[in-house]
C-alpha atoms as one frame of an Amber mdcrd trajectory, in Angstrom:
protein
 138.799  65.568  83.744 136.394  63.959  86.201 133.220  65.127  87.823 134.799
  67.778  90.035 133.929  68.287  93.654 130.719  67.268  95.383 129.548  70.871
  95.546 130.142  71.222  91.820 127.820  68.288  91.104 124.925  69.748  93.076
 125.316  73.384  92.136 122.097  74.796  90.727 119.924  72.145  92.368 117.936
  72.055  95.562 116.349  74.818  97.566 118.705  77.512  96.323 117.117  77.240
  92.889 113.498  78.195  93.653 113.201  77.825  97.415 114.660  81.245  98.152
 112.083  83.107  96.091 109.278  81.004  97.625 110.582  81.804 101.113 110.828
  85.528 100.307 107.310  85.687  98.883 105.993  83.987 102.034 107.729  86.621
 104.163 106.531  89.522 101.995 102.928  88.310 102.068 103.168  87.826 105.840
 104.364  91.411 106.292 101.685  92.665 103.913  99.005  90.714 105.784 100.207
  92.117 109.092 100.189  95.723 107.878  96.882  95.458 106.020  95.272  93.565
 108.899  96.348  96.221 111.395  95.087  98.948 109.074  91.745  97.148 108.694
  91.243  96.687 112.443  92.214 100.288 113.238  90.039 101.655 110.424  86.998
  99.717 111.574  87.527 100.724 115.201  87.718 104.389 114.146  84.308 104.259
 112.462  81.645 106.246 114.342  79.508 103.114 114.794  79.418  99.549 113.545
  76.110  99.702 111.696  75.782  98.142 108.267  75.164 101.528 106.655  78.295
 103.047 108.199  80.516 100.158 107.116  79.086 100.192 103.588  79.583 103.957
 103.397  83.212 103.384 104.371  83.868 100.450 102.042  82.542 102.201  98.912
  85.470 104.629  99.090  88.342 103.662  96.758  91.145 103.374  99.338  89.370
 101.019 101.762  87.986  98.902  98.938  91.414  98.557  97.307  93.145  97.840
 100.613  90.632  95.136 101.542  90.952  93.579  98.073  94.751  93.531  98.462
  94.335  91.986 101.906  92.112  89.221 100.525  94.528  88.469  97.659  97.590
  88.526  99.911  95.945  86.302 102.525  94.918  83.643 100.019  98.334  83.789
  98.344 100.099  83.410 101.698  97.850  80.502 102.680  98.476  78.790  99.346
 102.234  79.118  99.732 102.219  77.714 103.250  99.913  74.812 102.451 101.930
  74.019  99.328 105.083  73.647 101.433 103.253  71.349 103.851 101.975  69.204
 100.979 105.397  69.045  99.340 106.983  67.996 102.632 104.423  65.457 103.848
 102.768  63.961 100.762 105.244  61.538  99.235 103.222  59.943  96.435 103.813
  62.087  93.340 100.329  61.610  91.898  98.653  62.555  95.174 100.979  65.512
  95.597 100.158  66.789  92.107  96.406  66.341  92.675  96.480  68.095  96.060
  98.563  71.030  94.836  96.274  71.397  91.812  93.225  71.378  94.101  94.941
  73.836  96.440  95.681  76.232  93.571  92.088  76.015  92.346  90.639  76.657
  95.812  93.033  79.513  96.559  92.317  81.298  93.286  88.584  80.641  93.573
  88.510  81.956  97.147  90.512  85.051  96.313  88.410  85.673  93.209  85.162
  85.326  95.156  86.433  87.667  97.877  87.494  90.316  95.386  84.188  89.919
  93.509  82.269  90.541  96.756  84.348  93.630  97.531  83.849  95.023  94.030
  80.127  94.338  94.286  79.924  96.230  97.570  82.139  99.064  96.332  80.037
  99.575  93.223  76.847  99.866  95.184  75.146  96.518  94.651  74.557  95.992
  98.378  70.843  96.593  98.788
């Protein structure tokens, strides 16, 4: 019967397989970062003053603490996705690419985890 057409041989391969979801997640995290970043700036500007006590009093409330934690997670996730694309495009040696992406994943998760830990610590009152 033959191999069919050229498009039939490549169907299911390439960027249409996983690239679309990666692209969408990058766009969703960018929108989330924009909205959460705007909310954060506006919320801080609306505080009566910028003293440490006032900011801590604000951050111990559940909504600001959760929103800032989401912002930290979304920012690190977005950065990881973007840097992963750059590494996949510009690092051609497979061993180096694997090592760099592994290091990137470790640093992104460690950074996000540390940020969320700090927010939880502040929100639970361990800020003295």
